[in-house]
C-alpha positions in Angstrom: -31.3 9.7 -10.1 -32.7 12.7 -12.1 -33.0 12.3 -15.7 -33.5 15.4 -17.9 -33.9 16.1 -21.8 -34.7 18.8 -24.2 -38.5 19.0 -24.6 -38.6 22.1 -26.5 -40.4 22.0 -29.7 -39.4 25.3 -31.1 -36.1 27.2 -31.4 -34.1 24.1 -30.6 -31.6 22.1 -32.4 -32.8 18.9 -30.9 -33.9 16.0 -33.2 -34.7 13.3 -30.6 -38.1 11.3 -30.4 -39.9 9.8 -27.6 -38.5 6.3 -28.6 -35.0 7.7 -28.7 -35.5 9.4 -25.2 -36.7 6.2 -23.7 -33.7 4.4 -25.2 -31.4 7.0 -23.6 -33.2 6.7 -20.3 -32.5 2.9 -20.4 -28.9 3.5 -21.1 -28.5 5.8 -18.3 -30.2 3.5 -15.9 -27.8 0.7 -17.0 -24.9 3.0 -16.3 -26.2 4.1 -12.7 -27.0 0.4 -11.6 -23.7 -1.1 -12.1 -23.4 -3.8 -9.3 -25.6 -6.8 -9.2 -27.1 -5.6 -5.9 -28.1 -2.3 -7.5 -29.6 -4.1 -10.5 -32.1 -6.2 -8.4 -33.4 -3.1 -6.6 -36.9 -1.8 -7.6 -37.5 1.3 -9.3 -40.0 4.0 -8.7 -40.5 6.6 -11.5 -41.8 10.0 -10.9 -42.7 12.0 -14.1 -44.6 14.8 -15.3 -46.4 15.4 -18.6 -44.2 14.4 -21.5 -42.0 12.7 -19.1 -44.8 10.4 -18.3 -45.1 9.4 -21.9 -41.2 8.8 -22.2 -41.6 6.3 -18.9 -44.6 4.6 -20.6 -42.5 4.0 -23.8 -39.5 2.9 -21.9 -41.8 0.3 -20.0 -43.7 -0.8 -23.0 -40.7 -1.4 -25.2 -37.5 -1.6 -23.3 -38.1 -3.2 -19.9 -40.1 -6.1 -21.4 -42.4 -6.1 -18.3 -44.4 -9.4 -18.0 -46.2 -8.7 -15.0 -44.5 -2.2 -15.5 -44.9 24.7 -39.1 -41.9 25.6 -36.6 -38.4 25.3 -37.3 -37.1 22.9 -34.7 -37.9 19.5 -33.2 -41.5 18.6 -34.2 -41.3 15.0 -33.1 -42.5 15.6 -29.6 -45.2 18.0 -30.9 -46.6 15.5 -33.5 -46.8 12.8 -30.8 -48.7 15.1 -28.4 -51.2 16.2 -30.9 -55.0 15.1 -30.4 -55.7 11.6 -31.6 -52.0 11.0 -32.1 -51.3 7.5 -33.3 -47.9 7.4 -31.7 -49.3 8.4 -28.3 -52.4 5.9 -28.7 -49.8 3.1 -29.5 -47.6 3.8 -26.5 -50.5 3.9 -24.2 -51.9 0.6 -25.6 -48.5 -1.2 -25.1 -47.9 0.2 -21.7 -51.4 -0.9 -20.5 -50.8 -4.4 -21.9 -47.5 -4.7 -20.0 -47.9 -2.8 -16.8 -50.6 -4.9 -15.0 -48.1 -5.7 -12.2 -47.0 -2.1 -11.5 -48.4 0.1 -8.7 -49.4 3.3 -10.3 -50.3 6.6 -8.7 -51.7 9.5 -10.7 -52.1 13.2 -9.9 -53.9 15.4 -12.4 -54.3 19.2 -12.7 -57.3 20.9 -11.0 -56.8 24.6 -12.4 -56.6 26.0 -16.0 -53.7 27.8 -17.4 -55.1 31.0 -18.7 -58.5 29.9 -20.0 -57.5 26.3 -20.9 -57.1 23.0 -18.9 -53.9 21.5 -20.6 -54.5 17.9 -19.6 -57.9 16.9 -18.5 -58.5 14.3 -16.1 -59.8 11.8 -18.6 -56.5 12.4 -20.4 -54.5 12.0 -17.4 -55.9 8.8 -16.1 -54.9 5.4 -17.4 -58.2 3.8 -16.2 -56.3 0.7 -14.9 -57.3 -1.4 -12.0 -53.9 -0.9 -10.4 -53.9 2.8 -10.7 -55.0 5.3 -8.1 -55.7 8.7 -9.6 -56.5 11.9 -7.7 -56.5 15.5 -8.4 -53.8 17.8 -6.8 -55.2 20.9 -5.1 -54.3 24.3 -6.7 -52.3 22.6 -9.4 -52.3 23.7 -13.1 -50.0 22.2 -15.7 -47.3 24.5 -15.2 -47.0 24.1 -11.3 -48.2 20.5 -10.9 -44.6 19.2 -10.0 -43.6 22.3 -8.1 -44.0 22.7 -4.5 -43.2 25.7 -2.2 -41.9 23.6 0.7 -42.0 20.2 2.0 -44.9 20.7 4.4 -47.2 22.2 1.9 -50.7 20.8 1.7 -50.2 20.4 -2.0 -47.0 18.2 -1.5 -48.5 16.0 1.4 -50.4 13.5 -0.9 -47.4 13.2 -3.3 -45.1 12.5 -0.4 -47.6 10.0 1.2 -47.9 8.2 -2.2 -44.1 8.1 -2.5 -43.6 6.6 1.0 -46.3 3.9 0.2 -44.7 3.1 -3.0 -41.4 2.8 -1.3 -42.9 0.7 1.5 -44.4 -1.7 -1.2 -41.1 -2.0 -3.3 -38.8 -2.7 -0.4 -40.2 -5.3 2.1 -39.7 -5.2 5.8 -37.8 -8.4 6.7 -38.3 -9.3 10.3 -35.8 -12.1 11.5 -36.2 -14.0 14.7 -33.6 -16.7 15.7 -34.9 -19.4 17.9 -32.3 -20.7 20.3 -32.5 -24.0 22.4 -30.4 -22.3 25.0 -33.2 -20.2 26.1 -36.2 -22.0 27.2 -38.5 -18.9 27.0 -37.6 -18.2 23.4 -38.6 -21.8 22.2 -42.3 -21.4 23.2 -44.4 -20.7 20.3 -46.2 -17.6 22.0 -42.7 -16.1 22.7 -41.9 -16.5 19.1 -45.1 -14.7 17.9 -44.4 -12.1 20.5 -41.0 -11.4 19.1 -42.3 -11.0 15.6 -45.2 -8.8 16.8 -42.6 -6.6 18.6 -40.5 -6.0 15.5 -43.5 -5.5 13.3 -44.9 -2.7 15.7 -41.4 -1.3 15.9 -41.1 -1.1 12.0 -44.6 0.4 11.8 -46.1 1.7 15.0 -49.6 2.5 13.5 -50.2 -1.5 13.4 -50.2 -1.6 17.0 -53.9 -0.7 17.0 -54.6 -4.4 16.0 -53.4 -5.4 19.6 -55.0 -2.6 21.6 -58.3 -4.2 22.2 -57.0 -7.6 23.3 -54.2 -6.2 25.5 -56.9 -3.9 27.3 -59.0 -7.0 28.0 -56.3 -9.5 29.0 -53.3 -7.4 29.9 -50.0 -9.4 30.4 -51.9 -12.7 30.1 -52.2 -12.0 26.5 -48.4 -13.0 26.0 -49.6 -16.6 26.7 -52.5 -16.7 24.2 -51.0 -18.1 21.1 -54.0 -18.0 19.0 -54.9 -14.6 19.8 -51.3 -13.3 19.2 -51.3 -15.1 15.8 -54.6 -13.5 14.8 -52.9 -10.1 15.8 -49.8 -10.9 13.6 -52.0 -11.8 10.7 -54.2 -8.7 11.0 -51.3 -6.4 11.5 -49.2 -7.9 8.6 -52.2 -8.1 6.0 -53.9 -4.8 6.7 -54.1 -2.7 3.4 -52.4 0.1 5.2 -49.5 -2.1 6.6 -46.1 -2.4 4.9 -44.9 -5.4 3.0 -43.8 -7.7 5.9 -41.9 -10.8 5.4 -41.5 -12.8 8.7 -38.6 -15.3 9.1 -38.4 -17.7 11.9 -35.1 -19.4 11.9 -34.4 -22.7 13.9 -37.8 -24.3 14.0 -36.1 -27.7 14.2 -34.6 -26.4 17.6 -37.9 -25.6 19.2 -39.5 -27.9 21.7 -41.7 -30.3 20.0 -44.8 -29.0 21.3 -44.0 -25.4 20.1 -42.8 -26.7 16.7 -46.1 -28.6 16.2 -48.1 -25.5 17.1 -46.3 -23.1 14.8 -46.4 -25.4 11.9 -50.1 -25.9 12.4 -50.6 -22.1 12.3 -48.6 -21.8 9.3 -50.2 -24.5 7.5 -53.8 -23.2 8.4 -52.7 -19.6 7.2 -51.3 -20.9 3.6 -54.5 -22.9 3.1 
């Protein structure tokens, strides 16, 4: 969904404020997310400049996040002034209520004329859950404009978006265990099946198995402890996606396999 608003401060008939725009954004989202399934899906906001302030106001006042002299509209202009009380209040409210959000910040690295419109210090939120980096060859006017998808300037933004999406939408890995197939009922086969699907969803994680496979070859599939260590490493690595492993039918496993798997799970959650 794309949301636009009149941000002009001169020669405009608009009389809205940041608070009003944030409320209008909430109403638009409520209209777009009609079904119960849509309402449970995570939201990733991508905003620039004044739009970022509107999103912060939206999160601070409306989402209730416990864990996220010209003739014209001077409301925006006053809010953006140096040492603005409105801006300071919005920023403080956002910081207090957004500790559970994952935030990526890109700041401008070139001036417009002789002036840097938004400095690095002003762009940063200085929060533990924020990763802030400069965007190459970007000034305030072209920060969010990209010539083509493969441009060097767009690459870090695209990677950040992909990681945010991966974090917001977990990879669910189901593995049914059937008593009709003796091979499936073994603990090592269950872990192998999980690894196969984890690697299939994120091929980069196969690096965690390369060393052991080079040492042991096909014998690796029978080494439960080693397979478990690989699974834990691959699914908890910082660069991995959010992985949820589901093993259905544990009660149908042979008793020995059931005991081994339960011991591994108990040890992991300790």
